[in-house]
C-alpha positions in Angstrom: 42.5 155.2 210.0 41.4 151.6 210.4 43.8 148.8 209.3 42.9 146.7 206.2 41.2 143.5 206.9 43.0 140.3 205.8 41.1 137.2 204.7 42.7 134.3 206.6 41.5 131.8 204.1 43.0 133.6 201.1 46.2 134.0 203.1 46.4 130.4 203.8 45.8 129.3 200.1 48.4 131.7 198.9 50.9 130.5 201.4 50.2 126.8 200.4 50.8 127.5 196.6 54.5 126.7 195.7 56.4 129.5 194.3 57.2 129.4 190.5 54.6 126.8 189.5 51.8 127.5 186.8 48.2 126.7 187.6 47.1 123.3 186.5 44.7 124.5 183.9 47.4 126.6 182.2 49.7 123.5 182.1 47.0 121.5 180.4 46.5 124.1 177.8 50.2 124.2 177.0 50.3 120.4 176.8 47.4 120.4 174.4 49.0 123.0 172.2 52.3 121.1 172.2 50.5 117.9 171.2 48.6 119.7 168.5 51.8 121.2 167.2 53.4 117.8 167.1 50.4 116.4 165.2 50.6 119.2 162.7 54.3 118.7 162.2 53.9 115.0 161.8 50.9 115.5 159.5 52.7 118.0 157.4 55.7 115.7 157.0 53.4 112.9 156.0 51.5 115.0 153.4 54.7 116.2 151.9 56.0 112.6 151.7 52.8 111.5 149.9 53.1 114.5 147.6 56.7 113.8 146.8 55.9 110.2 146.0 53.0 111.3 143.8 55.3 113.8 142.0 57.8 111.1 141.4 55.1 108.8 140.0 53.8 111.6 137.7 57.3 112.5 136.5 58.0 108.9 135.6 54.8 108.6 133.7 55.5 111.8 131.8 59.0 110.7 130.9 57.7 107.4 129.6 55.0 109.1 127.5 57.5 111.6 126.1 59.7 108.6 125.1 56.7 107.1 123.3 56.1 110.4 121.5 59.7 110.5 120.3 59.5 106.9 119.1 56.3 107.7 117.2 57.6 110.8 115.5 59.9 109.1 113.0 57.4 106.6 111.5 54.7 109.2 111.6 56.8 111.8 109.7 57.8 109.3 107.1 54.2 108.2 106.6 53.1 111.8 106.2 55.8 112.5 103.6 54.8 109.4 101.6 51.1 110.4 101.8 51.9 114.0 100.6 53.9 112.6 97.6 51.0 110.2 96.7 48.5 113.0 96.9 50.6 115.2 94.7 50.9 112.4 92.1 47.1 111.9 92.2 46.4 115.6 91.8 48.9 116.1 89.1 47.6 113.2 87.1 44.1 114.6 86.7 43.2 114.6 83.0 46.5 113.1 82.1 45.8 109.4 81.9 44.3 107.3 79.2 42.6 105.0 81.8 41.3 106.1 85.2 41.8 102.7 86.9 45.4 103.6 88.2 44.1 106.8 89.7 41.2 105.0 91.4 43.5 102.5 92.9 45.8 105.3 94.2 42.8 107.1 95.6 41.8 104.0 97.6 45.4 103.6 98.9 45.5 107.3 99.9 42.2 107.0 101.8 43.4 103.9 103.7 46.8 105.6 104.6 45.0 108.8 105.6 42.7 106.9 108.0 45.7 105.2 109.7 47.8 108.3 109.9 44.9 110.4 111.3 44.3 107.9 114.1 47.9 108.2 115.2 47.8 111.9 114.8 44.8 112.2 117.1 46.4 109.9 119.7 49.6 111.9 119.6 47.8 115.2 119.9 45.8 113.9 122.9 48.9 112.8 124.6 50.5 116.2 124.1 47.5 117.9 125.5 47.6 115.6 128.5 51.2 116.6 129.2 50.4 120.3 128.7 47.7 120.0 131.4 50.2 119.3 134.1 48.4 118.9 137.5 49.3 121.4 140.2 48.6 120.1 143.7 48.7 122.7 146.5 51.5 122.6 149.0 49.4 120.8 151.6 47.8 118.4 149.0 48.7 114.7 149.4 49.3 114.4 145.6 45.8 113.3 144.5 45.9 115.3 141.3 49.4 114.2 140.5 48.4 110.5 140.9 45.4 111.1 138.7 47.6 112.7 136.1 50.1 109.9 136.2 47.3 107.4 135.6 46.1 109.4 132.6 49.5 109.6 131.1 50.2 105.9 131.7 47.0 105.0 129.8 48.4 106.3 126.5 49.8 103.7 124.0 51.4 105.1 120.9 52.5 101.8 119.5 50.2 102.2 116.5 52.8 104.6 115.0 55.1 101.7 114.5 52.4 100.1 112.3 52.8 103.0 109.9 56.1 101.8 108.7 54.5 100.0 105.7 52.5 103.1 104.6 55.2 104.2 102.1 55.3 100.8 100.6 51.5 100.6 100.4 51.5 103.8 98.4 54.6 103.2 96.3 52.9 100.7 93.9 49.8 102.8 93.2 51.9 105.9 92.7 54.2 104.1 90.2 51.1 102.9 88.3 49.8 106.4 88.1 53.2 107.8 87.1 53.5 105.2 84.3 49.9 106.0 83.2 50.8 109.7 82.9 53.9 108.8 81.0 51.8 106.7 78.6 49.3 109.6 78.2 52.2 112.0 77.5 53.6 109.8 74.9 50.3 109.7 73.2 50.0 113.4 73.3 53.4 113.8 71.8 52.5 111.4 69.0 49.3 113.3 68.3 51.1 116.6 68.4 53.8 115.3 66.1 51.1 114.1 63.6 48.8 117.1 64.0 48.4 119.6 61.2 50.3 122.8 61.9 50.0 126.1 60.2 52.3 129.0 60.7 50.8 132.5 60.6 54.0 134.1 59.6 52.8 137.8 59.4 50.0 140.2 59.6 49.3 142.1 56.4 47.5 142.0 53.1 48.0 140.9 49.4 51.8 141.3 49.4 52.2 139.0 52.3 49.7 136.5 50.9 51.6 136.4 47.6 54.9 135.8 49.5 53.5 132.2 50.0 55.4 131.7 53.3 52.3 130.6 55.3 49.1 132.1 56.5 48.6 135.9 56.9 46.7 137.7 59.6 44.1 139.9 57.8 42.3 141.0 61.0 43.2 144.7 60.6 41.5 144.8 57.1 38.5 142.6 58.0 37.6 144.0 61.3 37.5 140.6 62.9 39.9 137.8 63.7 40.8 136.1 60.4 43.8 134.5 58.6 44.1 133.6 55.0 46.3 131.6 52.6 46.4 131.0 48.9 45.1 127.5 47.8 48.4 126.7 46.1 50.5 128.0 49.0 48.9 125.6 51.6 45.2 126.3 51.6 44.4 122.9 49.9 46.0 121.2 52.9 44.1 123.1 55.6 41.7 120.7 57.4 38.0 121.6 57.3 36.4 118.6 59.0 34.6 119.7 62.2 36.3 118.4 65.3 39.8 118.3 63.9 42.4 119.7 66.3 45.1 121.8 64.7 48.1 123.9 65.9 48.8 127.4 64.7 52.2 129.0 65.3 53.4 132.6 64.9 51.0 135.5 65.1 47.9 133.4 66.1 49.8 130.7 68.1 47.6 128.2 69.9 45.6 125.0 69.7 42.3 125.2 67.8 39.4 123.0 67.1 38.0 123.2 63.5 34.3 123.9 63.4 34.0 123.3 59.6 33.3 125.6 56.7 30.7 128.2 57.8 30.5 130.3 54.7 31.4 130.1 51.0 31.7 133.6 49.5 32.4 135.0 46.0 35.3 137.3 46.3 34.1 139.3 43.4 30.8 140.3 45.0 31.2 139.8 48.8 32.2 142.4 51.2 33.4 142.4 54.8 29.8 142.7 55.8 29.3 139.1 54.5 31.9 137.6 56.7 30.5 135.2 59.4 30.9 136.5 62.9 30.9 135.0 66.4 34.0 132.8 66.0 37.4 132.9 67.7 39.1 132.9 64.3 38.3 132.4 60.6 40.6 130.7 58.0 40.1 131.9 54.4 41.2 130.2 51.2 39.9 130.0 47.6 38.8 126.5 46.9 40.7 125.1 43.9 42.2 128.5 43.5 38.8 130.0 42.4 37.9 133.4 43.8 34.2 132.6 43.4 34.5 129.8 46.0 36.2 131.5 48.9 35.7 129.2 51.9 35.6 130.5 55.5 36.5 127.9 58.0 35.7 128.6 61.7 38.2 127.9 64.4 37.7 127.7 68.2 40.8 128.3 70.4 41.1 125.5 73.0 44.7 126.0 74.2 
């Protein structure tokens, strides 16, 4: 069998290559990889440093804004309480003043306070939303979003809440004026009520109860419509019949009524229940001057 042929040139190159050494190209690749790894490490450290600084900046801005919110809460709550009390006073006084001027002044003060409070409310709500939208930079982010968030938080100024300290005082005067006006109205109502004609419908019945002369008697069951009656000598002569007069009934037909005037004059000797006027809340019957031939029917409208 022939011997394998050996290439002298290859043998010589192999003999000249030192044992244990990597080819030059391989060494260059390794060096490049090492350099790249170093760059990545340095770059990562730098990015994380930037991110840490940005996080610190954002945390400081968040803390400062939270402190502003806490400082604003007290004056804002106090202003809201004063506004609520003023609004209650305004609402409760409707129809209970002799003159509307105090209520109009209070309405103006309420509008002004409302505008000021709403402005602070909106700013506070916006700051709370900004904090709730906490930026989240990725691990390899240099903190750009955090710095933008810090700038946004630092832009908030809640100092206007401190200007709300005078809101309670600005409302106190108009509220007192309305309270005094209501008190004056109530005093007038008490005076009117004390001087108002009052009639007691003491029982429901018929002739025996009328003859008892203890007040008016409810005759509705016998008449088939709402009616009360009283003898002229037992109080009928004092019952007001001028239209528009406000009276008070107590007892069976208790309430406040407006007199509509005499709507029928009947002769008790010839009239029947068919002749009674209808369409009224209540009728009051009495015989004028005690004469059964002139039985007056006064209409009443219940208003309270």
